[in-house]
C-alpha positions in Angstrom: -39.0 39.8 17.3 -38.7 36.9 15.2 -36.2 38.5 12.8 -34.1 39.5 15.6 -34.3 35.9 16.9 -33.1 34.5 13.6 -30.4 37.1 13.4 -28.7 36.1 16.7 -29.2 32.3 16.0 -27.5 33.0 12.7 -24.7 35.0 14.6 -24.0 32.4 17.2 -24.1 29.6 14.8 -21.4 31.3 12.4 -19.3 32.3 15.3 -19.4 28.6 16.8 -18.4 27.3 13.4 -15.4 29.7 12.8 -14.5 29.0 16.5 -14.1 25.1 15.8 -11.7 25.9 12.4 -14.5 25.1 9.9 -13.6 26.8 6.6 -15.9 26.3 3.2 -14.1 24.2 0.4 -12.1 26.6 -1.7 -12.2 29.4 0.7 -8.5 29.5 1.5 -5.9 30.2 -1.4 -4.0 27.6 -2.3 -0.2 28.0 -1.4 1.9 26.1 -3.8 4.2 23.5 -2.1 7.9 23.3 -2.9 8.6 19.9 -3.4 11.6 18.0 -5.1 10.0 15.7 -7.9 11.7 12.9 -9.2 10.3 10.5 -12.0 9.8 10.3 -15.5 8.2 13.1 -17.5 4.9 11.4 -17.6 1.6 13.0 -17.7 1.3 12.8 -14.0 4.6 14.6 -13.8 3.1 17.5 -16.0 -0.1 17.9 -13.9 2.1 17.9 -10.7 4.4 20.5 -12.1 1.3 22.9 -13.2 0.6 23.6 -9.5 4.0 23.7 -8.2 7.5 24.3 -8.8 10.0 21.6 -8.2 12.7 22.8 -5.9 15.9 21.1 -4.8 16.3 23.0 -1.6 12.9 21.9 -0.4 12.6 19.8 2.7 9.5 18.0 1.4 10.3 15.4 -1.0 7.8 13.6 -3.5 9.4 10.9 -5.9 7.2 9.0 -8.3 8.5 5.5 -8.4 6.0 3.8 -10.7 2.9 4.4 -12.6 1.1 1.4 -13.8 -2.2 0.9 -15.7 -4.3 -2.2 -15.8 -7.3 -2.7 -18.3 -9.4 -5.8 -17.3 -12.5 -7.3 -18.8 -15.3 -7.5 -16.1 -18.4 -8.7 -18.2 -19.2 -10.3 -21.5 -22.1 -10.7 -23.4 -24.0 -13.9 -24.8 -21.6 -13.6 -27.8 -18.5 -13.5 -25.7 -17.8 -9.7 -26.4 -16.7 -7.6 -23.3 -19.3 -5.4 -22.3 -17.7 -3.7 -19.3 -13.8 -3.0 -18.7 -12.4 -1.9 -15.4 -9.2 0.7 -15.4 -6.9 0.5 -12.6 -4.2 3.3 -12.1 -1.8 2.5 -9.7 0.8 4.9 -8.4 3.8 4.0 -6.1 5.5 7.0 -4.5 7.4 8.2 -1.5 6.7 11.4 0.2 8.1 12.9 3.3 11.3 14.6 4.7 14.5 12.9 3.6 16.5 11.7 6.7 20.1 10.1 7.1 18.5 7.3 9.1 17.0 5.5 6.1 14.9 5.9 2.9 11.4 6.9 2.9 8.6 4.4 3.1 7.0 3.4 -0.5 3.2 4.1 -0.9 0.8 3.0 -3.2 -2.3 4.7 -4.5 -4.9 3.3 -6.5 -7.8 4.7 -8.7 -10.2 2.7 -10.4 -12.8 3.1 -12.9 -15.5 0.8 -14.8 -16.8 1.7 -18.0 -19.2 0.3 -20.6 -17.8 -1.0 -23.9 -19.6 -0.2 -27.1 -19.5 -3.6 -29.1 -20.5 -1.9 -32.4 -18.0 1.1 -32.3 -14.6 -0.2 -30.8 -13.3 3.4 -31.5 -15.5 4.9 -29.2 -14.2 2.6 -26.7 -10.5 3.7 -27.3 -11.7 7.6 -26.9 -13.5 6.8 -23.7 -10.6 5.0 -22.3 -8.3 8.1 -23.5 -10.7 10.5 -21.2 -10.7 8.4 -18.2 -6.8 8.1 -18.4 -6.6 11.8 -18.5 -9.2 12.4 -15.7 -7.7 9.5 -13.6 -4.0 11.3 -13.9 -5.5 14.6 -13.0 -7.2 12.9 -9.9 -4.3 11.3 -8.9 -2.1 14.5 -9.1 -4.5 16.3 -7.0 -4.6 13.8 -4.4 -0.7 13.4 -4.3 -0.7 17.4 -3.8 -3.4 17.2 -1.1 -1.4 14.5 1.0 1.7 16.5 0.3 0.0 19.5 1.7 -1.3 17.7 4.3 2.4 16.1 5.3 3.8 19.5 5.2 
């Protein structure tokens, strides 16, 4: 009796979840979006083109206007050495369907990371910063693709 009650409750739960449109993350295959991408041949551009092929005939247009990296000192120790940095990646872009009425609205996306500085080993700081730059660029590309997929 208890076993059949558990089975019925599981079936009802799964039926209600599928009726509301719930899907597990990654359960659907990603359909590559066709977009026109303008911009410099930067690392962001390479990451974007890994997942999709630019097309001049696509209705949806993504234009990378500007990429900017800002590296700020956040905190210092008693010897006035930097102990913490903040790395900011700012991307300005337009996304949408081009219309003859006017240009697309410019949007800005920012990603921020804070990392600890090793005062004894400055080369390690540079290596960590390169890893963060690569990771943040990948994340920016994924966010832009997600926004493009949602806009379609």
